[in-house]
C-alpha positions in Angstrom: 228.1 47.6 253.0 224.9 50.0 254.1 221.4 49.1 253.1 220.3 51.1 250.0 217.8 54.4 250.8 213.9 53.1 252.3 212.7 54.6 249.2 214.8 52.4 246.7 214.8 49.7 248.3 210.8 49.7 248.4 210.7 50.3 245.1 213.4 47.6 244.1 210.8 44.9 246.1 207.9 46.7 244.5 209.3 46.2 240.6 209.8 42.4 241.8 206.0 42.0 242.0 205.5 43.5 239.1 207.6 41.7 236.5 204.8 40.5 235.2 203.6 43.5 233.9 206.9 43.6 231.6 205.5 42.4 227.9 206.6 38.8 227.0 208.8 40.3 223.8 210.9 42.8 226.2 211.4 40.2 228.7 213.0 38.1 225.6 215.3 41.0 225.1 216.0 41.6 228.7 216.8 38.0 228.4 219.4 38.3 225.7 221.2 40.8 227.7 221.4 38.8 231.0 222.6 35.9 229.1 225.7 38.0 228.2 225.9 39.4 231.8 225.9 35.6 233.4 228.3 34.3 230.1 230.9 37.1 231.4 230.8 36.5 234.9 231.2 33.1 234.7 234.5 33.1 232.7 235.5 35.7 235.6 235.6 38.5 233.5 234.1 42.1 233.9 230.8 42.5 232.9 230.1 46.4 230.9 226.8 47.9 229.5 226.8 51.3 227.8 223.7 52.4 227.8 223.0 54.2 225.0 220.6 57.1 223.6 220.8 59.6 221.0 221.8 62.7 223.4 222.6 61.3 226.4 220.2 63.2 228.2 217.2 61.0 229.6 216.9 57.7 229.2 220.3 56.5 228.5 220.9 58.1 231.8 218.1 56.7 233.5 218.9 53.7 232.5 222.3 53.4 233.5 221.2 54.4 237.0 219.1 51.7 237.2 221.3 49.1 235.8 223.9 50.2 238.7 221.4 50.3 241.5 220.0 46.9 240.3 223.7 45.3 240.2 224.3 46.9 243.8 220.4 45.6 245.3 220.8 41.8 243.9 224.8 42.0 244.7 226.6 41.7 241.7 229.6 43.7 241.5 231.3 42.3 238.1 228.4 44.4 236.6 229.6 47.8 235.4 227.5 50.2 233.6 228.0 53.4 231.7 225.8 55.6 229.5 226.1 57.6 226.3 225.1 58.9 223.4 225.9 59.6 219.4 226.3 63.1 220.4 226.6 64.9 223.9 224.1 67.5 225.4 223.5 67.6 229.1 221.6 64.8 231.6 218.2 67.0 231.4 217.2 68.6 234.6 213.7 67.3 234.4 214.8 63.5 234.1 217.4 64.6 237.1 214.1 65.9 238.9 212.0 62.4 238.1 214.8 60.4 239.6 215.1 62.6 242.8 211.4 61.9 243.4 211.6 58.3 243.5 214.2 58.6 245.9 217.8 58.9 244.2 219.8 61.7 246.1 221.2 63.6 243.3 223.3 66.7 243.8 225.7 69.0 241.3 228.1 72.0 242.1 227.7 72.9 238.6 224.1 73.8 237.8 225.1 76.7 235.7 227.1 74.3 233.2 226.0 73.7 230.0 227.1 69.9 231.1 226.7 69.8 234.9 228.5 66.6 236.6 225.5 65.3 239.0 226.8 62.8 241.8 224.2 60.3 242.5 223.6 57.8 245.5 221.3 55.3 246.1 222.3 54.6 249.7 224.7 56.0 252.1 228.6 55.7 252.8 228.9 54.7 248.8 231.3 56.7 246.3 228.6 59.0 244.7 227.7 57.7 240.9 228.9 60.8 238.0 226.5 61.3 235.7 227.1 63.8 233.0 226.5 63.7 229.0 229.1 62.2 226.9 229.3 60.4 223.3 229.3 56.7 223.9 232.8 56.3 223.0 234.7 59.0 225.5 236.0 58.6 228.7 235.2 57.2 231.3 233.4 54.6 228.9 235.2 51.5 228.0 236.4 51.6 224.5 235.6 47.8 224.0 234.6 44.5 225.4 231.2 45.7 226.4 227.8 45.4 225.2 225.4 48.3 224.1 221.6 48.8 225.0 220.2 50.8 222.7 217.0 52.7 224.4 216.1 55.1 221.4 214.8 54.2 218.4 217.0 56.9 216.8 219.8 56.3 218.0 219.4 52.5 217.2 219.0 53.2 213.5 221.7 56.5 213.3 224.3 54.0 214.9 224.0 50.5 213.3 227.2 49.8 214.6 228.8 50.8 217.8 232.3 50.3 217.6 234.2 48.1 220.7 231.2 46.5 221.6 230.7 42.6 221.7 227.0 43.1 221.6 223.9 45.6 220.4 220.3 45.0 221.7 217.8 47.4 220.8 215.7 47.8 223.6 213.6 51.1 223.1 211.7 53.4 225.8 209.6 55.9 224.9 210.8 60.0 225.2 209.3 61.5 228.0 210.3 65.0 225.9 207.4 64.4 223.9 205.6 66.0 227.1 207.7 68.9 227.6 206.2 71.8 228.7 202.8 70.3 229.2 200.9 69.2 232.5 202.2 65.6 231.7 205.7 66.2 232.3 206.3 65.2 235.6 204.1 62.5 235.2 205.3 60.9 232.0 208.7 61.4 233.2 208.3 59.3 236.6 206.2 57.4 234.7 209.6 56.4 232.3 211.6 56.2 235.1 209.6 53.5 236.7 209.2 51.3 233.7 212.9 51.9 232.9 213.9 50.7 236.8 211.5 47.7 236.4 212.8 46.2 233.3 216.3 46.5 234.2 215.8 45.4 237.9 214.1 42.0 235.8 217.3 42.0 233.7 219.8 42.0 236.9 217.5 39.7 238.6 218.1 37.1 236.4 221.6 36.9 236.1 223.5 33.5 237.0 226.3 33.7 239.1 
């Protein structure tokens, strides 16, 4: 297996040194998800997670990408990650740009589409990760035997039952959309990408195999 891109690997190492910055209450929630994954792996089952926000446009994509990268970084091939929304829109270009700025290779041949499909790489010689907006119950997402991570308050409140899920956790992050069109836009999207990355890496670092 080829190594992660240098920038991504360096970020993962930096996050490991910053785990102490994650608030205790957040760690408690992350460890609950970790326990679910560890039990799945110990029973020789595929562990599946769907990261859910309202529009599947920003936080859910960032969360899924970081979960998949962290699973790769810690060599946890039994963990499969997905993202979805309570409705479908598009992977927001500002979120795409933020992930590119920190080292992910993201390309698309559908820039003019209302809902482009993006190919994402965090190391060379890997099958690109495909990202596009979809409802949480739409293919290729699993229909059952998965855990649901709710990363926005609106989806958490508006979707109290996630059909097919075995477990559901509320793990909201502030929405960088609040800064769209402002001088802080780029800074806040990057800040959110880093915060989510740190927490997703912590989660995967604690999985027992």
